C-alpha positions in Angstrom: 11.9 7.8 -6.3 12.0 6.1 -2.9 14.0 3.0 -2.1 12.1 -0.2 -1.0 14.5 -0.5 1.9 15.7 2.7 3.8 19.3 3.6 3.0 20.6 3.1 6.6 19.1 -0.4 6.7 20.5 -1.2 3.2 24.0 -0.2 4.4 23.7 -2.5 7.4 22.4 -5.4 5.3 25.2 -5.1 2.8 27.7 -5.6 5.6 26.1 -9.0 6.4 26.6 -11.4 3.4 24.1 -13.9 4.9 21.4 -11.3 4.9 22.1 -10.4 1.3 21.9 -14.0 0.3 18.6 -14.4 2.2 17.1 -11.4 0.5 18.2 -12.6 -3.0 17.0 -16.2 -2.2 13.5 -14.8 -1.3 13.2 -13.0 -4.6 14.5 -16.0 -6.6 12.3 -18.7 -4.9 9.2 -16.7 -4.2 9.2 -13.7 -6.6 6.8 -14.7 -9.3 4.6 -17.0 -7.2 3.7 -14.6 -4.4 3.9 -10.9 -3.5 7.2 -10.5 -1.7 8.8 -7.1 -1.0 12.5 -6.8 -1.4 12.9 -6.8 2.4 11.6 -10.5 2.7 14.3 -12.9 3.8 14.3 -16.6 3.0 16.9 -18.9 4.6 16.6 -22.3 2.9 13.5 -23.4 0.8 9.8 -22.6 0.5 7.0 -24.0 -1.6 4.2 -21.8 -2.8 1.5 -23.7 -4.6 -2.2 -23.3 -5.7 -4.0 -20.7 -7.8 -4.7 -18.2 -4.9 -2.7 -15.3 -3.5 0.2 -15.3 -1.0 1.2 -11.9 0.2 4.2 -11.2 2.5 4.7 -8.0 4.5 7.9 -6.0 4.8 10.7 -7.7 6.7 9.1 -11.1 6.8 11.7 -13.8 7.7 11.2 -17.4 6.5 13.6 -20.1 7.9 13.2 -23.2 5.7 16.7 -24.7 6.1 15.8 -28.0 7.8 12.5 -28.6 6.0 10.8 -26.3 3.5 7.9 -24.1 4.5 4.7 -24.7 2.5 2.1 -22.2 1.5 -1.0 -23.7 -0.2 -3.4 -21.0 -1.4 -6.3 -22.6 -3.4 -7.9 -20.8 -6.3 -9.6 -17.6 -5.0 -8.0 -17.9 -1.6 -5.6 -15.5 0.1 -2.8 -16.0 2.7 -1.5 -12.8 4.2 1.7 -12.6 6.4 2.2 -9.3 8.2 5.3 -7.2 8.5 8.3 -8.5 10.4 6.8 -11.9 11.1 9.1 -15.0 11.5 8.0 -18.4 10.2 10.2 -21.5 11.1 10.9 -24.6 9.1 8.4 -27.4 8.4 5.4 -25.1 8.8 2.4 -25.5 6.5 -0.2 -22.8 5.9 -3.2 -23.8 3.8 -6.1 -21.6 2.7 -9.3 -22.3 0.7 -10.6 -18.9 1.7 -8.4 -16.8 3.9 -5.6 -17.1 6.5 -4.3 -13.8 8.0 -1.1 -13.7 10.1 -0.5 -10.3 11.8 2.7 -8.2 12.3 5.6 -9.3 14.5 4.3 -12.8 14.9 6.6 -15.8 15.7 5.6 -19.2 14.3 7.6 -22.2 15.6 8.7 -25.1 13.5 6.0 -27.5 12.1 3.2 -25.0 12.8 0.1 -26.2 10.8 -2.7 -23.7 9.9 -5.7 -24.6 7.9 -9.0 -22.8 7.2 -10.7 -25.9 5.8 -11.0 -29.5 7.1 -10.6 -30.8 3.5 -13.5 -33.2 3.8 -16.4 -34.2 6.0 -16.8 -37.3 8.0 -19.8 -38.7 6.0 -19.0 -37.2 2.6 -15.3 -37.6 2.1 -15.3 -36.4 -1.5 -17.1 -33.1 -0.7 -15.1 -30.1 0.5 -16.8 -28.5 3.5 -17.2 -24.7 3.9 -14.1 -22.8 4.9 -13.8 -20.6 8.0 -11.0 -17.9 7.9 -8.2 -18.1 10.4 -6.7 -14.9 12.0 -3.6 -14.5 14.1 -3.5 -11.0 15.4 -0.3 -9.0 15.9 2.5 -10.1 18.2 1.3 -13.7 18.6 3.8 -16.4 19.4 3.0 -19.9 18.2 5.3 -22.6 19.6 6.5 -25.7 17.8 4.0 -28.4 16.5 0.9 -26.3 17.0 -2.2 -27.1 14.9 -4.6 -24.2 14.3 -8.0 -25.3 12.9 -10.6 -23.5 10.8 -12.4 -20.4 12.1 -9.9 -19.7 14.9 -8.9 -16.1 15.9 -5.9 -15.8 18.2 -5.8 -12.5 20.0 -2.8 -10.1 19.9 0.1 -10.7 22.3 -1.0 -14.3 23.0 1.2 -17.4 23.3 0.2 -20.9 22.2 2.2 -23.7 23.9 4.0 -26.4 22.0 2.0 -29.3 20.6 -1.4 -27.6 21.2 -4.4 -28.0 19.0 -6.3 -24.7 18.7 -10.0 -25.3 18.0 -11.6 -22.1 19.4 -10.8 -18.4 19.7 -8.1 -17.3 22.1 -8.5 -13.9 23.7 -5.7 -11.3 23.5 -2.9 -11.4 26.2 -3.4 -15.1 26.9 -1.2 -18.2 27.3 -3.1 -21.2 25.9 -2.0 -24.8 25.6 -3.3 -28.4 25.4 -5.5 -30.4 23.1 -7.9 -28.7 22.8 -6.0 -25.5 23.7 -7.3 -23.7 26.7 -6.3 -20.4 28.4 -4.0 -21.2 31.4 -2.8 -17.7 32.3 -2.7 -14.1 31.2 0.2 -12.3 29.6 1.3 -9.1 31.2 0.0 -6.3 28.9 2.7 -3.9 30.2 5.6 -6.0 28.9 6.2 -5.2 25.2 7.1 -8.3 23.1 10.0 -8.2 20.7 10.3 -10.1 17.5 13.2 -12.4 16.8 14.7 -9.6 14.6 14.6 -7.2 17.5 11.9 -5.0 15.9 
């Protein structure tokens, strides 16, 4: 039988009481409402609602100490968060169909991601079609960013604070503004590190 966390990492975690508390907190608050491996850490609070799926990868860190993080997965929808991704407080991720966040991503506080506009302009009581949202691996989303339906953000890209992303962003790009536009390239030779140093 293999352990869900490697033995050397388990020894290291046990020496840090705050990490143990975050691991237990994740299982208590998320456990039955989403798929969360034992390596998921939750500092503070999280809300998981709706009849869909929410799946967390290994080593995901959620920091909901100031304001809870919200995951809204409607019936038949799926939200997937990749391994070793960090999501900061006040963020809301909502899926009518699918939102996929890659591995080693960093989401700043009050990030807002939706795959559906909830209603149209003329028919406000009719839910429009959804368009999946994808954040590829190693993306860095700064504070107060809004990511709208149908957007794909390429790997190793950075989205500046306060941006509204309405169209696809290519890999290795820095984009900002409303609507977000590419302003420079990210050096592909410089490896990005996650907040956990992985």
